Chimera marker file (.cmm) of the C-alpha trace (Angstrom):
<marker_set name="trace">
<marker id="1" x="7.579" y="-17.122" z="-17.474" r="1" g="1" b="0" radius="0.5"/>
<marker id="2" x="5.027" y="-15.131" z="-16.904" r="1" g="1" b="0" radius="0.5"/>
<marker id="3" x="4.059" y="-16.922" z="-13.807" r="1" g="1" b="0" radius="0.5"/>
<marker id="4" x="7.892" y="-16.394" z="-11.946" r="1" g="1" b="0" radius="0.5"/>
<marker id="5" x="7.218" y="-12.245" z="-13.383" r="1" g="1" b="0" radius="0.5"/>
<marker id="6" x="4.584" y="-11.854" z="-11.411" r="1" g="1" b="0" radius="0.5"/>
<marker id="7" x="5.735" y="-14.639" z="-8.432" r="1" g="1" b="0" radius="0.5"/>
<marker id="8" x="8.521" y="-11.867" z="-8.242" r="1" g="1" b="0" radius="0.5"/>
<marker id="9" x="6.002" y="-9.264" z="-8.889" r="1" g="1" b="0" radius="0.5"/>
<marker id="10" x="3.562" y="-9.773" z="-5.645" r="1" g="1" b="0" radius="0.5"/>
<marker id="11" x="6.418" y="-11.432" z="-3.093" r="1" g="1" b="0" radius="0.5"/>
<marker id="12" x="8.257" y="-7.175" z="-3.990" r="1" g="1" b="0" radius="0.5"/>
<marker id="13" x="5.108" y="-5.338" z="-3.643" r="1" g="1" b="0" radius="0.5"/>
<marker id="14" x="4.286" y="-7.537" z="-0.647" r="1" g="1" b="0" radius="0.5"/>
<marker id="15" x="8.003" y="-6.536" z="1.293" r="1" g="1" b="0" radius="0.5"/>
<marker id="16" x="6.919" y="-2.907" z="-0.031" r="1" g="1" b="0" radius="0.5"/>
<marker id="17" x="2.863" y="-2.556" z="1.717" r="1" g="1" b="0" radius="0.5"/>
<marker id="18" x="5.115" y="-1.362" z="4.775" r="1" g="1" b="0" radius="0.5"/>
<marker id="19" x="6.240" y="1.202" z="2.685" r="1" g="1" b="0" radius="0.5"/>
<marker id="20" x="3.740" y="2.589" z="1.618" r="1" g="1" b="0" radius="0.5"/>
<marker id="21" x="2.280" y="2.659" z="5.476" r="1" g="1" b="0" radius="0.5"/>
<marker id="22" x="5.051" y="3.776" z="6.521" r="1" g="1" b="0" radius="0.5"/>
<marker id="23" x="4.677" y="7.056" z="3.638" r="1" g="1" b="0" radius="0.5"/>
<marker id="24" x="0.855" y="6.786" z="4.445" r="1" g="1" b="0" radius="0.5"/>
<marker id="25" x="1.419" y="7.815" z="7.500" r="1" g="1" b="0" radius="0.5"/>
<marker id="26" x="4.334" y="10.294" z="7.587" r="1" g="1" b="0" radius="0.5"/>
<marker id="27" x="2.342" y="11.830" z="5.277" r="1" g="1" b="0" radius="0.5"/>
<marker id="28" x="-0.639" y="12.245" z="8.021" r="1" g="1" b="0" radius="0.5"/>
<marker id="29" x="-2.885" y="9.915" z="5.375" r="1" g="1" b="0" radius="0.5"/>
<marker id="30" x="-3.436" y="7.270" z="8.236" r="1" g="1" b="0" radius="0.5"/>
<marker id="31" x="-4.283" y="8.923" z="10.952" r="1" g="1" b="0" radius="0.5"/>
<marker id="32" x="-7.968" y="9.179" z="9.807" r="1" g="1" b="0" radius="0.5"/>
<marker id="33" x="-8.019" y="5.486" z="10.683" r="1" g="1" b="0" radius="0.5"/>
<marker id="34" x="-7.820" y="6.449" z="14.276" r="1" g="1" b="0" radius="0.5"/>
<marker id="35" x="-10.354" y="9.479" z="14.520" r="1" g="1" b="0" radius="0.5"/>
<marker id="36" x="-13.018" y="7.575" z="11.671" r="1" g="1" b="0" radius="0.5"/>
<marker id="37" x="-13.764" y="11.070" z="11.466" r="1" g="1" b="0" radius="0.5"/>
<marker id="38" x="-14.043" y="11.241" z="7.063" r="1" g="1" b="0" radius="0.5"/>
<marker id="39" x="-13.871" y="7.795" z="4.801" r="1" g="1" b="0" radius="0.5"/>
<marker id="40" x="-10.499" y="7.649" z="3.077" r="1" g="1" b="0" radius="0.5"/>
<marker id="41" x="-9.979" y="7.557" z="-0.042" r="1" g="1" b="0" radius="0.5"/>
<marker id="42" x="-6.640" y="7.097" z="-1.888" r="1" g="1" b="0" radius="0.5"/>
<marker id="43" x="-6.207" y="6.984" z="-5.125" r="1" g="1" b="0" radius="0.5"/>
<marker id="44" x="-3.681" y="5.522" z="-7.423" r="1" g="1" b="0" radius="0.5"/>
<marker id="45" x="-1.947" y="8.647" z="-8.214" r="1" g="1" b="0" radius="0.5"/>
<marker id="46" x="-2.131" y="9.955" z="-3.981" r="1" g="1" b="0" radius="0.5"/>
<marker id="47" x="-0.142" y="7.011" z="-3.253" r="1" g="1" b="0" radius="0.5"/>
<marker id="48" x="2.440" y="7.413" z="-5.925" r="1" g="1" b="0" radius="0.5"/>
<marker id="49" x="2.845" y="10.875" z="-4.111" r="1" g="1" b="0" radius="0.5"/>
<marker id="50" x="3.109" y="9.879" z="-0.959" r="1" g="1" b="0" radius="0.5"/>
<marker id="51" x="5.651" y="6.968" z="-2.043" r="1" g="1" b="0" radius="0.5"/>
<marker id="52" x="7.599" y="9.897" z="-3.534" r="1" g="1" b="0" radius="0.5"/>
<marker id="53" x="7.415" y="12.310" z="-1.248" r="1" g="1" b="0" radius="0.5"/>
<marker id="54" x="8.861" y="9.443" z="1.361" r="1" g="1" b="0" radius="0.5"/>
<marker id="55" x="11.822" y="8.944" z="0.222" r="1" g="1" b="0" radius="0.5"/>
<marker id="56" x="10.081" y="5.514" z="-1.935" r="1" g="1" b="0" radius="0.5"/>
<marker id="57" x="9.782" y="6.581" z="-5.575" r="1" g="1" b="0" radius="0.5"/>
<marker id="58" x="8.125" y="2.924" z="-7.474" r="1" g="1" b="0" radius="0.5"/>
<marker id="59" x="8.574" y="2.223" z="-11.205" r="1" g="1" b="0" radius="0.5"/>
<marker id="60" x="5.160" y="1.428" z="-12.536" r="1" g="1" b="0" radius="0.5"/>
<marker id="61" x="5.144" y="-2.646" z="-12.154" r="1" g="1" b="0" radius="0.5"/>
<marker id="62" x="5.979" y="-1.476" z="-9.144" r="1" g="1" b="0" radius="0.5"/>
<marker id="63" x="2.882" y="1.040" z="-8.111" r="1" g="1" b="0" radius="0.5"/>
<marker id="64" x="0.540" y="-1.837" z="-10.287" r="1" g="1" b="0" radius="0.5"/>
<marker id="65" x="1.384" y="-5.301" z="-8.339" r="1" g="1" b="0" radius="0.5"/>
<marker id="66" x="0.986" y="-2.947" z="-4.598" r="1" g="1" b="0" radius="0.5"/>
<marker id="67" x="-2.404" y="-2.087" z="-6.240" r="1" g="1" b="0" radius="0.5"/>
<marker id="68" x="-3.888" y="-4.848" z="-6.862" r="1" g="1" b="0" radius="0.5"/>
<marker id="69" x="-2.685" y="-6.197" z="-3.838" r="1" g="1" b="0" radius="0.5"/>
<marker id="70" x="-4.422" y="-3.550" z="-1.283" r="1" g="1" b="0" radius="0.5"/>
<marker id="71" x="-6.894" y="-2.916" z="-3.928" r="1" g="1" b="0" radius="0.5"/>
<marker id="72" x="-9.164" y="-5.790" z="-2.928" r="1" g="1" b="0" radius="0.5"/>
<marker id="73" x="-12.596" y="-4.487" z="-4.154" r="1" g="1" b="0" radius="0.5"/>
<marker id="74" x="-11.124" y="-3.223" z="-7.855" r="1" g="1" b="0" radius="0.5"/>
<marker id="75" x="-13.019" y="0.230" z="-7.551" r="1" g="1" b="0" radius="0.5"/>
<marker id="76" x="-9.102" y="2.392" z="-8.171" r="1" g="1" b="0" radius="0.5"/>
<marker id="77" x="-9.899" y="3.976" z="-4.526" r="1" g="1" b="0" radius="0.5"/>
<marker id="78" x="-8.031" y="2.390" z="-1.388" r="1" g="1" b="0" radius="0.5"/>
<marker id="79" x="-10.572" y="2.408" z="2.111" r="1" g="1" b="0" radius="0.5"/>
<marker id="80" x="-9.876" y="2.339" z="5.638" r="1" g="1" b="0" radius="0.5"/>
<marker id="81" x="-10.879" y="-1.353" z="4.820" r="1" g="1" b="0" radius="0.5"/>
<marker id="82" x="-8.342" y="-2.530" z="2.614" r="1" g="1" b="0" radius="0.5"/>
<marker id="83" x="-5.503" y="-0.653" z="4.440" r="1" g="1" b="0" radius="0.5"/>
<marker id="84" x="-6.541" y="-3.126" z="7.576" r="1" g="1" b="0" radius="0.5"/>
<marker id="85" x="-6.800" y="-5.614" z="5.760" r="1" g="1" b="0" radius="0.5"/>
<marker id="86" x="-3.648" y="-5.033" z="4.596" r="1" g="1" b="0" radius="0.5"/>
<marker id="87" x="-1.984" y="-4.152" z="7.886" r="1" g="1" b="0" radius="0.5"/>
<marker id="88" x="-2.890" y="-8.150" z="8.557" r="1" g="1" b="0" radius="0.5"/>
<marker id="89" x="-1.415" y="-9.198" z="5.423" r="1" g="1" b="0" radius="0.5"/>
<marker id="90" x="1.725" y="-6.939" z="6.350" r="1" g="1" b="0" radius="0.5"/>
<marker id="91" x="2.181" y="-8.015" z="9.502" r="1" g="1" b="0" radius="0.5"/>
<marker id="92" x="1.100" y="-12.098" z="8.582" r="1" g="1" b="0" radius="0.5"/>
<marker id="93" x="3.769" y="-12.067" z="6.821" r="1" g="1" b="0" radius="0.5"/>
<marker id="94" x="6.674" y="-10.984" z="8.800" r="1" g="1" b="0" radius="0.5"/>
<marker id="95" x="7.718" y="-8.226" z="6.817" r="1" g="1" b="0" radius="0.5"/>
<marker id="96" x="9.382" y="-5.102" z="8.692" r="1" g="1" b="0" radius="0.5"/>
<marker id="97" x="7.067" y="-2.971" z="11.454" r="1" g="1" b="0" radius="0.5"/>
<marker id="98" x="8.426" y="0.769" z="10.588" r="1" g="1" b="0" radius="0.5"/>
<marker id="99" x="8.500" y="2.570" z="14.276" r="1" g="1" b="0" radius="0.5"/>
<link id1="1" id2="2" r="1" g="1" b="0" radius="0.2"/>
<link id1="2" id2="3" r="1" g="1" b="0" radius="0.2"/>
<link id1="3" id2="4" r="1" g="1" b="0" radius="0.2"/>
<link id1="4" id2="5" r="1" g="1" b="0" radius="0.2"/>
<link id1="5" id2="6" r="1" g="1" b="0" radius="0.2"/>
<link id1="6" id2="7" r="1" g="1" b="0" radius="0.2"/>
<link id1="7" id2="8" r="1" g="1" b="0" radius="0.2"/>
<link id1="8" id2="9" r="1" g="1" b="0" radius="0.2"/>
<link id1="9" id2="10" r="1" g="1" b="0" radius="0.2"/>
<link id1="10" id2="11" r="1" g="1" b="0" radius="0.2"/>
<link id1="11" id2="12" r="1" g="1" b="0" radius="0.2"/>
<link id1="12" id2="13" r="1" g="1" b="0" radius="0.2"/>
<link id1="13" id2="14" r="1" g="1" b="0" radius="0.2"/>
<link id1="14" id2="15" r="1" g="1" b="0" radius="0.2"/>
<link id1="15" id2="16" r="1" g="1" b="0" radius="0.2"/>
<link id1="16" id2="17" r="1" g="1" b="0" radius="0.2"/>
<link id1="17" id2="18" r="1" g="1" b="0" radius="0.2"/>
<link id1="18" id2="19" r="1" g="1" b="0" radius="0.2"/>
<link id1="19" id2="20" r="1" g="1" b="0" radius="0.2"/>
<link id1="20" id2="21" r="1" g="1" b="0" radius="0.2"/>
<link id1="21" id2="22" r="1" g="1" b="0" radius="0.2"/>
<link id1="22" id2="23" r="1" g="1" b="0" radius="0.2"/>
<link id1="23" id2="24" r="1" g="1" b="0" radius="0.2"/>
<link id1="24" id2="25" r="1" g="1" b="0" radius="0.2"/>
<link id1="25" id2="26" r="1" g="1" b="0" radius="0.2"/>
<link id1="26" id2="27" r="1" g="1" b="0" radius="0.2"/>
<link id1="27" id2="28" r="1" g="1" b="0" radius="0.2"/>
<link id1="28" id2="29" r="1" g="1" b="0" radius="0.2"/>
<link id1="29" id2="30" r="1" g="1" b="0" radius="0.2"/>
<link id1="30" id2="31" r="1" g="1" b="0" radius="0.2"/>
<link id1="31" id2="32" r="1" g="1" b="0" radius="0.2"/>
<link id1="32" id2="33" r="1" g="1" b="0" radius="0.2"/>
<link id1="33" id2="34" r="1" g="1" b="0" radius="0.2"/>
<link id1="34" id2="35" r="1" g="1" b="0" radius="0.2"/>
<link id1="35" id2="36" r="1" g="1" b="0" radius="0.2"/>
<link id1="36" id2="37" r="1" g="1" b="0" radius="0.2"/>
<link id1="37" id2="38" r="1" g="1" b="0" radius="0.2"/>
<link id1="38" id2="39" r="1" g="1" b="0" radius="0.2"/>
<link id1="39" id2="40" r="1" g="1" b="0" radius="0.2"/>
<link id1="40" id2="41" r="1" g="1" b="0" radius="0.2"/>
<link id1="41" id2="42" r="1" g="1" b="0" radius="0.2"/>
<link id1="42" id2="43" r="1" g="1" b="0" radius="0.2"/>
<link id1="43" id2="44" r="1" g="1" b="0" radius="0.2"/>
<link id1="44" id2="45" r="1" g="1" b="0" radius="0.2"/>
<link id1="45" id2="46" r="1" g="1" b="0" radius="0.2"/>
<link id1="46" id2="47" r="1" g="1" b="0" radius="0.2"/>
<link id1="47" id2="48" r="1" g="1" b="0" radius="0.2"/>
<link id1="48" id2="49" r="1" g="1" b="0" radius="0.2"/>
<link id1="49" id2="50" r="1" g="1" b="0" radius="0.2"/>
<link id1="50" id2="51" r="1" g="1" b="0" radius="0.2"/>
<link id1="51" id2="52" r="1" g="1" b="0" radius="0.2"/>
<link id1="52" id2="53" r="1" g="1" b="0" radius="0.2"/>
<link id1="53" id2="54" r="1" g="1" b="0" radius="0.2"/>
<link id1="54" id2="55" r="1" g="1" b="0" radius="0.2"/>
<link id1="55" id2="56" r="1" g="1" b="0" radius="0.2"/>
<link id1="56" id2="57" r="1" g="1" b="0" radius="0.2"/>
<link id1="57" id2="58" r="1" g="1" b="0" radius="0.2"/>
<link id1="58" id2="59" r="1" g="1" b="0" radius="0.2"/>
<link id1="59" id2="60" r="1" g="1" b="0" radius="0.2"/>
<link id1="60" id2="61" r="1" g="1" b="0" radius="0.2"/>
<link id1="61" id2="62" r="1" g="1" b="0" radius="0.2"/>
<link id1="62" id2="63" r="1" g="1" b="0" radius="0.2"/>
<link id1="63" id2="64" r="1" g="1" b="0" radius="0.2"/>
<link id1="64" id2="65" r="1" g="1" b="0" radius="0.2"/>
<link id1="65" id2="66" r="1" g="1" b="0" radius="0.2"/>
<link id1="66" id2="67" r="1" g="1" b="0" radius="0.2"/>
<link id1="67" id2="68" r="1" g="1" b="0" radius="0.2"/>
<link id1="68" id2="69" r="1" g="1" b="0" radius="0.2"/>
<link id1="69" id2="70" r="1" g="1" b="0" radius="0.2"/>
<link id1="70" id2="71" r="1" g="1" b="0" radius="0.2"/>
<link id1="71" id2="72" r="1" g="1" b="0" radius="0.2"/>
<link id1="72" id2="73" r="1" g="1" b="0" radius="0.2"/>
<link id1="73" id2="74" r="1" g="1" b="0" radius="0.2"/>
<link id1="74" id2="75" r="1" g="1" b="0" radius="0.2"/>
<link id1="75" id2="76" r="1" g="1" b="0" radius="0.2"/>
<link id1="76" id2="77" r="1" g="1" b="0" radius="0.2"/>
<link id1="77" id2="78" r="1" g="1" b="0" radius="0.2"/>
<link id1="78" id2="79" r="1" g="1" b="0" radius="0.2"/>
<link id1="79" id2="80" r="1" g="1" b="0" radius="0.2"/>
<link id1="80" id2="81" r="1" g="1" b="0" radius="0.2"/>
<link id1="81" id2="82" r="1" g="1" b="0" radius="0.2"/>
<link id1="82" id2="83" r="1" g="1" b="0" radius="0.2"/>
<link id1="83" id2="84" r="1" g="1" b="0" radius="0.2"/>
<link id1="84" id2="85" r="1" g="1" b="0" radius="0.2"/>
<link id1="85" id2="86" r="1" g="1" b="0" radius="0.2"/>
<link id1="86" id2="87" r="1" g="1" b="0" radius="0.2"/>
<link id1="87" id2="88" r="1" g="1" b="0" radius="0.2"/>
<link id1="88" id2="89" r="1" g="1" b="0" radius="0.2"/>
<link id1="89" id2="90" r="1" g="1" b="0" radius="0.2"/>
<link id1="90" id2="91" r="1" g="1" b="0" radius="0.2"/>
<link id1="91" id2="92" r="1" g="1" b="0" radius="0.2"/>
<link id1="92" id2="93" r="1" g="1" b="0" radius="0.2"/>
<link id1="93" id2="94" r="1" g="1" b="0" radius="0.2"/>
<link id1="94" id2="95" r="1" g="1" b="0" radius="0.2"/>
<link id1="95" id2="96" r="1" g="1" b="0" radius="0.2"/>
<link id1="96" id2="97" r="1" g="1" b="0" radius="0.2"/>
<link id1="97" id2="98" r="1" g="1" b="0" radius="0.2"/>
<link id1="98" id2="99" r="1" g="1" b="0" radius="0.2"/>
</marker_set>
C-alpha cells in the first residue's frame, strides 16, 4: 500500500511540474534563467506561494511530492540546474506544456 501511495504521489508530482513552471513563469522568476543576471534560489515556501498566486494551490502532500521531485540535491532550494532538469523531466514525460 505504501508503495502504491508513493507511486501515485510521484505521478501527481510529475503532472504538477508543468503547473510549477507556469506559476514560476507567471511570477517572473523564470525570466532569470534567460538573463543569467543572478543565481536562482527558490525555497519550498516561495514555490507554494507562486503556485497559490497562479490559482494552483497545493496541499502539503502535493507540495512535498513536487518538492522531492524538483530539489535534486536536497539542499532545500531550487536552483537553475534543478529547474532546467525539471523542464527536461517534464518534456520527457509528454506532460502538457503551457503556452
